[in-house]
N, C-alpha and C positions, 0 to 999 in steps of 0.2 A: 542285179540278177540274182534271184533266189537260188538256194541249194537245190530245191526241187526242180527248177528249170534246168539247172546245169546237169543234174542227174538224168533228166529226160533226154537231153541232147547227147549225152555220152553214149558211146557204143559199148562200153565195158560193163554196163549194168551197175548194180549196186557196188561192185568191187571198186569202181572208179572213185567212190567216195572216200576210201581209206587214205589215199595219198593226200587228197584235199583236206581231210580232217587233220592229218598229221601236220601238214603245212600250217594250218590255222592254229593248232595247239602250240607249235614251236614259235611261231611269230608272236602270239599272244603272251607266251611265257617270257620271251626274251625282251620284247619291246613294249610290253603293256598295251596301251591303246594306240600304238603307232599305225600309220596307214598300212593296209594290207592289200595285196593284189591277188585276186582269184583269176585263174586262167581257164577258160573253157575252150571248146574246140574252135569256136569261131569268134569269140568275143572276150575281151578283157575288161573287168570292172574293178575300180579302186574304191574301197570303202573305208572310211575313218570310223573305227569302232566306238570311239568316245562320242563323236557327234551322233552316231546312230543310236547309241544307248540313251543319250540325253533327249533326242527327238522322240524316241519310243516312250520314254517316261512322261514327257510333256503331253503327248497325244493320249496316253492312258489316263492321266489325271483329267485332261479336258473332256474325254469321253465319259468318265465317271461323273464329273460335275454336271454335264449336260443331260445325261440319261438317268442318273440316280439321285444325286444330291439336290439339284434344283427342283425337280418334280416332287421329291419327298418333302422339302421345306415348304413348297407352295401348298401342297395338300395339308400339311400340318397347320399352316397359317389359316387357310380357309376353314379347316375343321374347328380350330380354336375360336376364330372370329364368329363362325356360325353358332357355336355353342354359347358364346357370350351374348350374341344378339337374341338367341332363342330364350336365354335366361332372363334378359332384361325386358323382353316384350311379353306381357302376360297374355294367356289365351283368351279369346273372346268368350262370352257367356254361351252356354249351350242353348241353341235354338234350332229345333228340327226344321227341315225345308218347308213343312206345311204352315209354318208361322205360329205354331202353338207350343208353348213351353211344356216341359216334361211333367212337372208337378204344378197343377193349376191352383193358385191361391184363390180364395173366395173373396167376394166383394166385402164381406165383413172384415177380412184381414187387411185389405188394401184401401178400402173406401172408394174404389173405382170399379167400373164394370170389367168383368174378366176379359172381354175383347180388347179393352184399353190396355190391360196388363200384358196381353199377348203382343199387342202392337208396340208397346214400349220396349219389351224384350227384343223384338225383331229390329227395332231402330238401333238399340244399343249394339246388337250384333253386326248390323250392316255398316255402322259408323267405323268399324275396324277394317273395312274392306277397301279403303283408299279410293273411294268414289271421287270422280273428278267433277261431276255435276249432278243436279237433282234427278235427271232422267235415269240414272243408274240404280236408284233405290227401287226395290220391289217389295212393296208393303201391303198392297191390297190383297184380300182374299175373296172367296166367293160370297161371303156374308158381310164383309166389312171393307168398304172402300176408303182409301187413304190417299191424300194428295200432299206432295212436298211443296211448300210455299217458299221456303228459304233454305239454301244450303251454302255455307261459307266454310271453305277449307283454309281460309286465311292466306292462300298463296305462298309467298316466300316466308311467311311467318308461321307456317303450320308446325314447325318444329317446336315453337314456343307457345302457340295458341291452338288448343285442340279444336277440331272441326265442330261446327254448330249447325243444327238443323231444326226447322220448324215445320211441323206436319199437322194437317187438319183432317179429322174424320168426324162427320156429323157436326155436332155443336161443341166438340172438344178439340182444343189445340194442344199439341205436345211439343215441348221445347227440349231438345236433347243435345248432349255433349259426348264426345268420344272419351274413352278412358286412357290410361297411361300407355303410350306407344313409342315415345321418343325419349332420349336422354334428358331433354329439358322438361318433359312431363314429370319424370322422376324427381328432378330438382324442385319443380313446383310442388310436388307432393310433400316434400320435407321443409318447405318454406313456411314454418309453423307460426310465424309472428302474428298474434291476434290483432286485428285492425278494426277500427270503427269507420263508418262511412256516412256521408250526408244522405245517402239513399234510405237509411233507416234510423240514424241516430236521433233525429228530432222526435221520434215516437218511441224509441227503445235505446236510451242512452247507454245502458250497461251491456248491450249485446255486441259481441265482437266476433269477427269471422276470420278464418285462415287467410292470411294476407294475399298470397298468390292467387288463390281461388277467387277472392273478392275482385281483384283487378281484372281477371279474365272475364268474369260475369259482367262487370260494369262495361268493359270494352265491347262485348257483344250487344248489350242493350243500347249502348251509345250509337252503335252502327245500325242496328236493326229495330230498335224500339219503336220508331215511328211507323215502320212497315207493319210490325206486329199489331200495333193499336188499330191501324187502318183495317187489317184483316179481321180483327176481333169485332169491330163495328160492322163491317160489311157482311160478315157471315153469321152474325148473331151468336157469337161464341159465348157459352155459359160456364165453361170449365177450362182452365189451363193446367196441364200436368207437366211438371218438369221431371226429367229423367236422365239417367246415365249410369254407366258401369264403372266401378273403380274411381279414378279421378273424376270421371263424368258424373258419378253419383254424388261426389262432394260438391261439384259445381251446381248440380240440381238443387241441393239443399240451400246453397247460398243464393241461387236464383229465386227460390221460394221466399227467402228473407227479403231480398231486393223488392220483389213485387208487392209483398204485404206492406213493407215500409213505405213504398211509393204511394200505394192506395190510401194510406192513412194521412198523407200530407196534403193540405189544402192547395198548396202551390204546385203540386205535381199533376201532369196531364193524365196520370193513371188514376187520379182521385175519382173520376167519372165512373170507373168500373168497380169501385169498392163493394157495392151491394149488388152488382150485376154478374160478376164473374167469380167463381170459386177457384182458389189456388190449392193444388195438391201436388204431392211429390212421390214418385216411385224410384227408390234408390237401390241399385243392385250392387252390393258389396262396396259401397263407398265409405270413406273414412269419416270420422266425426269432424265437423268443420266449424261448429258454432259453440260459443260459450257465453253464458250470462254471468257476469262478474258480480252483479248485485240484484238478485231476484226480487228482493223486497222493494227496491226502488222502481223497477219496471212494473211490478204488480200494482203499485200505487198510481203510476203514470197511465196505465191502461184501463183504470176503473171508469 
């Protein structure tokens, strides 16, 4: 029973507290934390001051931990993790909702129609939006219709293989890759070992590509190459544009090398398209991915 309750039940008002306080003081001084008995008008309560103090301390610590320490630590972790994730994930390229880029490069600069430049930029932007299927892409405008033929987010392997998309507009096919978005993407970015490949080595022996990018590109063409060739033939495609932002831009460069190398080999199914389809690349902020270790040798081989 609390002192407040005792005083409320006492008929002597506040003066009745003085004897009680004196009794408490004498008992505490003489016996330390010995059991003490408080006597009210109708009830007697025995309190062990040592146990009471220990219990109060434990409850105070528990309340502080639950109400202050744990929420503060949780917020700190969330804030730190959020900042790290925001730092590691690069922002997507700026593309206004209308589908037109802010500063329009001319065809003389890119060697493709400005509408294709707009579409490539829009594809790069939407590849960062974690689409689950092709229907989620919004690429068509009032003057330019676009159709997504292939979209592969690689399912369980998305963390290591950036999503790939194939889009057709008119007689142009666009092959696009997403840029750096996961930790493994950044690891792939720094996997700088220059590698040769049978995809182009027979016609360009001294050209080497960034190893991780080359494996990603060859993986996508191994899976979707046949479908791409079928669509090129069925739709009468005359131009293939590879595109991407950041890591995706690097993959687009390697894809250009892959296609050109395949079209020059007599044993490749791509040989049929050598003089029928032009290969171009629009790379948005991609790293350098190719190196020619012996330019004189390749110049002689391509004469």
